[in-house]
N, C-alpha and C positions, 0 to 999 in steps of 0.2 A: 860370271853369270850376270845377266840383266834381269831385273825384276820390274814388271810393269803392271799397272792396275787401272781398271775403270770402275770407279766407286760411285754407285748411284743409289737413289732412295729405295729402289726395288731390288736391284741385284748388284753384286760386286764380282767382277771378273779379275782374276790374278793369273799372271803368266810368267814363267821362268824361261829364258832363252839363252843360247850361247852362240858365238860366232865361229864358223869354221875357218880353215886356213885362207879361204878366199874372201873372208869378210861377210859371208852370207849368214843370215840369222836362221837358227834352228830352234823351234819350240820344244822344250824338254818336258814341260808340264803346264797344264792350263786347267783352271777349275772355276766354276760359277757357283756363287753362294747367294742365298736369300739374305739380303742385308738386315732385314727386320729381326732375324733370329739371333743376332749377335749384339750384346750390349756395347761393345767397343770394336773399332777396326782392328786393334791389335789381337783380338781374339781370332779373327779370320786369318791374320798373318801367322799366328801360332799353329792354327789348324792346317795351313797350306804349306809352310816352308819345311823342306826336309831338314833333319837335324844337322847334317854336315855341309849344308850349302854355303858357298862363298859368294856373296853378292858384291859385284863391282860397282853397280849403279842401280838406282831405283827411281822410277817416275810414276806418279799416280795422278790421273785425272779425277777430280773430286767434284761432286754436285754441291757446290756452295761457293761463297766468296773466299778467295785465298788472299789473306792480308799478312804481310811479313812472314810468309811461309807457314801460316797457321790457318786452319779452316774449321769453323763450326758448320757441319753439314746442314743444309737447309731442311731436308725432310727426314733427318735421322738425329738422334741425340749423341752424335760423335764429335770428338775434337781430335783433329789430326795436327801434329806438330812435326815439322821436318827435322828439327834438332833432336827430338826424342827418337824419331825413326832412324836417324843416323846412328844413334847409340845401339838401338835394337838390331839394326842390320849390319853394324860394324863397317860402315862405309861413309865417306865424306860426300859422296855424290848422291844426294836425295833431292828430288824436286817435286813440289806439289803444284799442279796446274788446275785451274778451274776446268770442269769437265768439258765445257764448250771450247775452251782454249785447246785442250787435247784433241777434241773432235776436229777443230779447224785445222790443226797441224796434220791430223790423220787424213783429211780430205786431199791434201796435196800428194799423198802416196797412193791414192786409189786408182786402179786402172779404169779406163773408159767404160768397160762393160759393167762396172759397179755403179755407174751413174746414168740417170735417166733425165734427158732434157725435157723440160715442161714448156719452154718458150719456143714456139715454131719460128719466131722472127729474130732469134738470138744472133748476135754477131760477136765474134771473138775480139776482145779488147784487152788492153793492159789496164791495170789499176787495182784498187782495193777490192777485196772479196769479203762478203758477209756470210755468216753461217747462222742458221736458225734451226732449232730442234725442239719439237713438241713431243714429250714423253710423260714420265712421271711429273715433271715440271716443264717449264719453258725456258730454254737456254738460248742465248745469243752471243755471238763473238764476231770479231773482225780480223781479217788477215790484211794487215797494212802493207802496201806495196812501196818499196823504197826506190824503185827504178831498176833493181836487180833481182830482188827476192822478196817473198812475203814473210811477214812477222806476225805470229798469232798474238792477239790482244783479247783479254777477258773482258766481259761486261756483265752486268746484272740487269740487262735491258728487258728481260722477261718479266721483271717486277715493275715495269713502268706502267703508266695509266692505260687502261683499256679505253680506246676511242670508239665512239659511235659515228657511223657514216650515213645512216638512213633512219627512217621512222621506226622500223622494227628494232634496230639496234639501240635507238633511244629508249624504247620500252624495256629492252633487255638490261641496259645499264641501270635503269631505275629499279628493276626487279632485283638485280644483284646487290644494290646498295642496301636492301633490307637485310641481307646476310652479312655484308661487308661494308658497314656504314663509314668506316674511316678511309678505306682505300680499295678500289676495285682494280686489280692488276690484270694485265693480259694473261698471266698464268692461270687465273681463275677459270678461264675458258679454254685457252690453248694448251691443254694438258689432258691427261686421262680423265680426271674428274669433270672436265669441261662438258663432256657428252651428257652427264647427268644434269648439270646446271642448265644446259640448253633444252634438254628434254622436259625438265620440270617447268622451265619458263614457258615453253610452248603449251604444256598442259594448262598452266595458269591462264594463258591467253585464250584457251579454247580452240587452238589451231585444229585439233583433231581429237578423237577419243583416245584415252590412254591405251597403250598396247598391252594385251594380257600376258605377253611373253617377256615383258620387262620386269625384273624382280624389284621389290621395294628396296629402300636404302639400307635396311637391316639384314638383307640376305647375304649369305656367304658366296653367292654367285657374283662374278664380276659384272656389275650392272652396266658399266661404261662399255665393256666389250660387247655385250648383248645389243646395246643401243647402236653402236657403230656398225656392227655386223648386219643387223636388220635394216639399217639405213643405207648401207652400201648396196645391198641386194635389192632394195626397194620393196621388201616384204611388208613394211609398215610405213604409212605416210608420215606419222609423227617422227619416227626415227630418221626417215629420209630427210625431213626438213632440218632436224638437228644436225645431221652430217653436212647438209648443204650450208647451213649457217656457220658451222665450224670451219669449213673450207673457205668460205667468204671472209671470215675474220682472220684466218691464218694468212690468206693472200694479202689482205690489207696490212697486217702487221709486218709481213715480209717486205712489202713495198716501203713501209715506214723505215725499216732498218736499212734498206738499200739507199734511201735518200740521206739518212743520218750519217752513213759511212761512205757515201758517194761510191757505191760498189760497182763501178764500171767493169771490173774484172769478173763479176758474176756473183751469184748467190748459190750456196750449197744448202740443201735441206736435209737434216739428219733426224735422229730420234726414232722411236719405235712406232709412232702412230702413222706417219705418212705412208709407209709401205703397206700397212694393213687396210688403208682406205684408198689404195692406189687408183682405182677407177674414178673415184670422186676427185682426186687430185689432178687427174688428166682430162677431165671433161670440159675444161675451159673456164670454169668459175673461179678457180684459184688465180689464174693468170689475169682474168678480167679485173678482179679486186686488186691484184698486185699493181697493175698499170694505171688504175683509176686515181691519178694524183693531179688532175687538172692540167696546168701548164707544163708539168713534168712528165706527161704521158710519153712524149717522143724520146726522152732519156731512158725511161724504164722499158719501153717497147723493145729495145735492142739488147737488154741485159740478159746474159745466159742465166737460167734458173735450173739447177741440176739437183735431182733428188737422189740421195745415196741409198743404195739397196744393201749396203754392207753394215751389219749391226756391230762389227768390231772396230769401226772407225775411231772412236776415242782411245781404244786400246792400242791401235796402230800408231796413233799420235804419241802416246806415252812410251811405246817401245822405241820410237825413233828420235825422241827429244834430244838426247845427248849427242846424237850424230847429225842433228839438223844444222 
């Protein structure tokens, strides 16, 4: 049996699969858990695994830095250790991947109908590929091209410095420094909580009156989801500006990643946010910010930028790791 997992700050998905005589994978059991409800990852494993299961290999994509096959999750109080998991699962084949590393690998297995091209001027080219994903946090990874195949490489680029590119963004950066005086990372904006930060910034600037339908920060209602929904539909001008600014910054950071990795082979966009604000991602503002890199506009103009519509991409990467 193959055990695979996608371990995130919001949810954890586990899957058990087997191979038939032709080598095709068959899913025997798959379950999604609320990560916050479990003190440790092994508690989820215990709840999920059948008593008599025989695991041949296990691979987990984990939202956090994996160093020496150990990971302290970024948005959870969990420690995952591959050596301890080998004992628990009774197999020598256990691999921990950064969640974006798993996602990057999974992208290579997606059919074209799961991918939406955002760049109308894209040209197919060989070379490195970059992956970026805004969700609970912001993840970034690289698929290095060796001339024959791609190799996934983890990064923690989502925690690099947020860059300002215009006067409004200068004001935003100054506003965020009040809450994060030591370091304002890209993830502070390009993640779920980013919509609240942008909305509150625009309120502070007097851009428009506060929206009566947006709950306060102490509400049990998902404030970020409300802001993004009202912004995408255009029902509220303040929320619409928050979404526009989110997309602008997302495009700019995606362009930064493309330059840093020289991703001539293309960009994949994953994560849960982009499909939920799809119309805003497609209206041209994302690609305008992506390409706006001065002398390197001609290079970025031709890079494919594909948005994944498949939420199982990191799990697909973990499932296929040992056969890659």
